[in-house]
Every structure is written in structure tokens, then in C-alpha cells.
N, C-alpha and C positions, 0 to 999 in steps of 0.2 A: 856668176857675176861677182866682181870685186869692186869695192868702193874705197878709194883712197881719200883720207881726210886728215885735217890738221887741227889739233886742239887750239882754240883761240887763246887759252891762258898759258900753257906750258910749251906750245909750239911743237909738241910731239906729233910725228906723222904715223898714222895707223892705217892698216889695210884690213877692212872687214870682208868676210867671205860668205856669200849666200849659200854655199854648199855645206857649211857647218852650222847646223840648225840649233836654235835656242842658245846662242853664244853672244853675250854682250861684250863687245870689245871696248876696253877703256884705255885712255891715254895714261901717261905716267903719273900725272897729278890726280887722276881719277875723278876729275870734274866733268868730263865729257865721255859719253859712251854711245856706241852705235851697235844695234843688232840688225844686221842685214839678212833678210830671208828671201826666198824665191819670189814671193808675191807682195813684199812690202818691207818697210824699214821702221824700226823704233829708235828714237833718239832720247838720250838722257843728258840734258844740258840746260843751263840757263842762258846760253849764248848761241842760240840756234841761228840767228841771222848772220853772225860772224862765221859759224861753222859751215853754213850753206855756201858761202863764197869759196870754200876750199874743196868742195866735193868734186871728185873726178871718178868717172865710172869706166870700168874695164869689162866689156861683155865677152868673156872668153872662159873656157873651162880648162885651166891648166891641169887639174887633177885627171880628167879623162885623157887628155893629150899625153901626159906622163905615163899613164897606165898602158895606153896603146903602144907607145914607144918601147916601154919595157917588155911588153909581150912580143913585139916584133924583133927585139934584140935577144930573145931566147930566155928571158927570166921566167921562172916557174910560177906563173900567176894564173889562177883560175878566173876566167873573165868571160862574160857574155854581155855583149852590147846590143841592145835593140832599143826598147824604150827605157830600159833600166840597166844599171851597171851592177853586176854581182861579183863580189870579191871577198877574199878572206880578210879578217880583221888585222892579222899580222901584216898583210900586204898593204892594207889601207894606211896603217901607221907609217910604214916605210915610204909610201908615196906622199903622205902628208908632210914628211920631213923635206922631201924634194920640193914640194909645192911651197912650203914656207920659205925655203931658200930663194926660190924664184920671185916670190912676192917681196922679199927684202930688197931685191934688185929694182923694184918699181919705186922705192922710196926716194 
């Protein structure tokens, strides 16, 4: 899941990613931060009521979708999808670059 939010102070738009564990995402002014996890969310802000108004949720797994598409197009990716996704770290980093580009498009 992805959470799009805007800092009430600097108006920076940030997208937090629940698939990247223990990662607090901060805005440009660093006065607001969000750590989105699979089963919860932590906020670091003095302006929660204002932040709450900007939250928009995307319940989709771009990472897994990109991985499946790359595999179908013939990329050499070791993948096993059942309950879990197993993949080499070098492939994870490549896919995260694509995922970041797609998330920039949501802003």
C-alpha cells in the first residue's frame, strides 16, 4: 500500500510505501514524517489534523506487478510467488528504481 500526503508547512508531496519497512519518510522541511507499515502507521508531526486532510491511500503493489512484468518479458529474475516473493537483492534495487519512477507520477 502507498500513502500520498502533503506537509502542512512546506506543501511538499510525499508518497510513503508500506513495503519498505522501518523507513520514516520526511518532507523537504523535515517537520512532518510518516512511517507506513503493513499493519499500521507512525506520524511525526505537530500538525496531524492538517496532515490528515491530505492523506490519500493507494492499495496496490507496484513492486510485485513490475516484477511479474519483467519476468514475463524475459528478464533474468529469480522469482517465486506464493505467499512470499523471493528475489535477488540486485533485482530488488532495479525494481525499486522503476517503482520510485511510477510513484513520482502519482504526485
